N, C-alpha and C positions, 0 to 999 in steps of 0.2 A: 920518023925514026930519028930525028936529028935530037927529039926531045930524050927519047932514051939513050940516046948514047951519053948526054951530060948527067942522068941520074945515075946511071950504072956505077961511075967513081964512089959518089956517096954512098949507094947500096953496099959496095965492096967495104967501106970503111965501117960502117953500120954493123955490117956480119963480123969485120975483126974484132972489133970492139965488144961485142955479144959474146964473140968467142972467148975473149981473154975474160970478160966476167965470168963465162962458164967455168973455167978453168979454175980462177978465183973460189968459187962457188965450189966448185968439186974440193978441192984442197980446205977450204972450212969446213964442210962437212966431215971429211976425214979427219980432221982434228978436233970437233966435234965429237964423233964419234970412239975417238981414241982416250978422249977425258973422259966420257959417259962409263967408258969399262972401265977405265981407274976409281972413278967415282963410286960406281958400285962394287968393286975389289975391296974398297975400304970399307965400304958399309956394310958387305957381309962379313971383312974382316971382326967389325966391332961388333956386330951383333953378335958373334960368335963368341967374344968375348964377356959379354953381358950372363949374369947368374939368371938363371930361369926366373920366371916371375912365380910371387908370392901366389897361394892359395888363398882366394879374396873368402872374407868373411861375409854371411849374410847379415843383414842388418836385426834380422830378429833375434840372432847370438849377440850380438852387441847391446840390444836393450835388455836381454834377460840377465847379462853379467854386472849390469848396472843397476839391476834391482835390489 
């Protein structure tokens, strides 16, 4: 019983540190998700501003024009 009583404060300290780390990680995850949403929004806006892709010519048509 004596050994268990001396280890309890150590366990409490470890648990407290782990809880603090969990809170920090939750905060970082929320920030990362917020940034991801912002980046995706910017990407979508920029994609919509692009002109539609040009129709690709076949290589055969290129060689016919060059003859």
